[in-house]
N, C-alpha and C positions, 0 to 999 in steps of 0.2 A: 325420469325422476329417480328410479332405483339406481341407475348407473351413477348419477351424481352423488347419491348417498354413499355408495360403496367407495367412490373416489375420495370422499372426505375422510372416511374411516381409515383408508389406506394411507392417506397423507399424514394424518395425525400419528399413526403407528410408526411410519418411517421416521418422522421428525423426532418422536420420542426415543426411538431406538438409537438414532445417531447423535442425539444431543448429549454432549459430555456433562458430567457432574460439575456443578459450580464449586469452586474452591474458595473458601473464606478463611483467611488467616486471622484467627482470634487474637487480637492484640491486647496486651496488658502493659500499658506504657506508664512510666514515671517521668514527671517533668518537674524540675526544680523551679519554684517561683522566685520573684524578686526578694532580695534580702529584707529582713525585718529592720525595725528602727531601734537598734541598740539593745534589743531584748534577747539576743543570742538564740534566735529561732531560725531553723531552716524549714521552709514550707515546701512540701512536695505534693503535686497533684497525681492521683492515680486514675488512669483513664482505661476503661474497658469498652471495646467496640468490636464490631463485626460478629455479633451474635443476635439471634432472633429473640432470645429470652434469657434472663439471668437465672432462671430456675435451675437449681442444683450446681451452679458454677461455684468453684472455690479456687482460691489461690493463696499462696504463702509469700509474704513480704519479709525480707530479711535485711539487716544492715550489719556492717562489720566494724563499726567504730564504737568502743565502749563509752565514749563521751556523749553519745546520742541516746536520749530517753524519750519514751512515748507513753502517755496515759490516755485513759478513755476520753477525757475532756479535750484532748488534742486532736480528735478525729471529727471532722466536719463533713457530714454527708450532704450529697446533693439531693434534689427532690426525687431522683430516681434511685436513690440508694436505699435498699431494704434488705439488710443482711445482718447476720450475727458475726461478731468478731471476738477474737481471743488474743490477748497480748501475752507473748512468751518472751523469755530472755532474748533480746535482740531480734525479735521476730513478731509478725502479726499475721494471724490466720483469719481469713475472711471466707464465710460461706453464706451465699444468698439464701435467705429463708423464704422468700416470696418472689415469684417471677415478675420481672419488670420488662415490658416489651421494648425491644430495641429495633430500630429500623435499619438493620444491617450496617453498611459502611456510611450511612448518612446520619448516624446518631451514636451516642456514647454515654456511658455512665461515668461520672467524675466524682471523686471525693478527695478531700484535702487532709493531709497529715502535717502536724506542726511538731517537728522534732526539737526538743530542748537540747541545747549545746552546753554541756557542763565542763568545758575545757577546750583546749585547742583541737581543731579538727585534723585528723591525720591526712597525709598527702594522698592516700589511696582509699579514702572513705567512699563507700559504695552502697547503694540500695539495690537489691536484686529481687526479681519476681519470677515465679514459676508456678505451674499448676500444683496446688496442694495435693490433689489426687487426680492424675491423668485420666482415670477411668470415669471421672465425673464430667468429662467434656461432653458437649452435645452429641448425641448419637448420630451416626451417618444415615440413619433412617429418616431424619428430618428432610422434608421435601419443600420445594418452593411452590409458587402459586400454580404452576402447570404440572406439578408432579415430579420434577427433576430432583434427584437426590443432591443434598448439599454436603460437601466434605469439609471438615474443619482440621486445621492444624493450629497448634498453640505456639505463639512466638514469645518466649520469655525475654525480659529486658533487664539490662543493668544500667543504672544511673550513677555516674561518678559525680559526687557532690562537689560544689564549689568551695571556696576558701572560708566558708563560715556564714553565719547568719547575720553578721554585723553589717550595717549600712557603711558603704565606703565612699559615698559621694558627699562632698562638702556643700554647704549652703551656697546658693548663687546670689551674688551681691549686685544691686543696681543702684544708680544714683550716688556713687561715691563722689563727694565734692572735690573740686580743685582747690588750690591755695586761696585762703580767705584773707583779704587785706582790710585793715581798719586803721583809723587815726585816733590817737588819744588826745583830748583837748589840752591846750596849753596849761601847764601847772598840774596835770594829772599823769600818773605813771601807768594807768591801765584803762581799759575801756571794755564795755560789753560787746560781744560779737555773736551774731546769730547766723544760722545756716539751715538748709533743709537736710534732715537726717537721711542717711542711706538706709535701704531696706534689704532684706534677704529672704529668699524662699527656699524650701527644702521639702522633700517627701515626708520628713519627720519634723518634730517640733524644733523651732529655731530659738536658740538662747543667745541674747544680745548682751555684750559687755562694751562699755564705752569709757574713755578716759575723761571726757568733758561732755557737757550738754550745751545746746544752743542757748544763748543768753548769759553764759558764764563770763566773768571778767578775765581778760587776758592782759598780762603786763607787756610793756613795750619790749619788742624783740620778736623772736620766732618761737612758737610753741607747736609741738607735734600733737595732733589729735588722732586717736586710734579707736576704731571700732573692731570688735572681734565677734564674728557670727559662728556659732557652733551648733552641733546637734547632739542627741544623747549618746551617739556612738563615738564622740570625740573628734569627728571631722570638723575642720574649721577653716575659715578664710578671713582676711583682714581688709579693712579700708583705712588707709592712712593719708592724711593731708596736713598741711601746715597752716597755722594762723599767724599772720605777720602784722604786728602793730607798730606803727611809727609814731613819733612825737609830733603833735600838731604845733603850728606856730601861732594860731589864734584860738580863742576860747569858743566854746559852744558846740562844736561838731564832733561826732564820732564816738560818743560814749564816755565812760568814766565812772567814778564812784561818788562824786558830789552832785548836787542839783544841776541839771542841764536843761537848757532851752534850745532845741535844735530845729532849724528850718531846713526843709528838704524839698527841692523842686521835683515834681513828678515828670514822667515822660510827656513831651508835648502832645497835645491833641491834634489829630490830623485835620487840616482844613478849618480850624477855628482860630480865634484871636485871644484864647485864654491861656493863662499861665497859672497852673495849680501848684500851690505850696502847702506842704504839711508842716504844721507847727507841733513839735513833740516836746512835752515837759516830762522829765523822767528823774529817777533817783530821789524822790521825795516821799515822805510818809503821809502827807496830806496836802491838798491844794488850798486849804483854808487860808485866806489872807495873802495868797501869792498874787503878785501883779507883775505885768511886764509890758513893755512898749515895743511895738513892731513898727518899723518905719521903712519906707521905700523912697528912692531918690529919683525915680523916673516920672515926669509929669504925665506921661501917656498911660500910666497904670492907675486904674480906678477900682474901688471896692464899695459895695453896698451891703446892707443887712442880709439880703438874700444870698449873697455870695459866701457867707460863713456857714460851714457845715460842722456842727459839733459832733464829737464822738459820744458814746453812751456814758462816759465818765466826765463829760464836759458840763459844768454847772457854774457859769460865770456871767457877769455883766461886762459889756464892752462898749466902747465909744470910739469913733474915728473922726479925724479932722485932717485938713490940709496942713502939712507942716510948712513953716516959713522956709523959703529957700535960703541957702547959706550966703 
């Protein structure tokens, strides 16, 4: 039993003697985030990692472009950020005032800086970081769980900023219509034309401009319809299509500016013996006193009261009868 005890002590001593110190490179890294939405902001994340505690850690962040400014309200701390900071001309000094536990290379402290861009960004704009006071790095006397000393080196970083904080991506358009064809009734020089409007998405607000709206009247001929989708940064894309209106040879179908009574057959129902026709009365100020006669010339077509489906605006009396054959 005593032999086993001595062997264990000797083994631990030998392992401790020959185990090298762990080296942790204390990283202070700057990462530029995605561009803002037309507000001339460059967002940079500051990440501190590979430390056991933030106690006494300090660093100095500098930038070399005079058009970049930073205020207290532009600093967004993370939940693990507990530090004092001081804004200097083109520099930010950060000193942690309270220790925050960090799980070495599996964890990090992150906070965000929003630089305001007050003009064009220079081609060599850079954010640099270094220890504010190298003597305040964690002491080498810090040990790990089994007593091995931990050695630290500090890796300063330089971040070359991108071409500014403006959004450079145009809105993405979907559903741009193809050419729209319509027929103006006999005696009319225009007709109303409708379509499904295109849409656009963007990381920022989408501003929509259009030359025409669905339901507008279009004259006989070809008219170009244009949609312009833009964002606050001025990025834009367009949807362009034509509306082609031809002159009809009969009255009643296709739109126009006068009163119209339009009959339109729907798509046939599969596997049934029904033919559904929509009767549309349009371009009138009131239906009061309006009457019309609907006829059909095929003896195999029949209609009953239950076959008439009014719309919410339908308020009429109707009667039907077999018309005498010609």
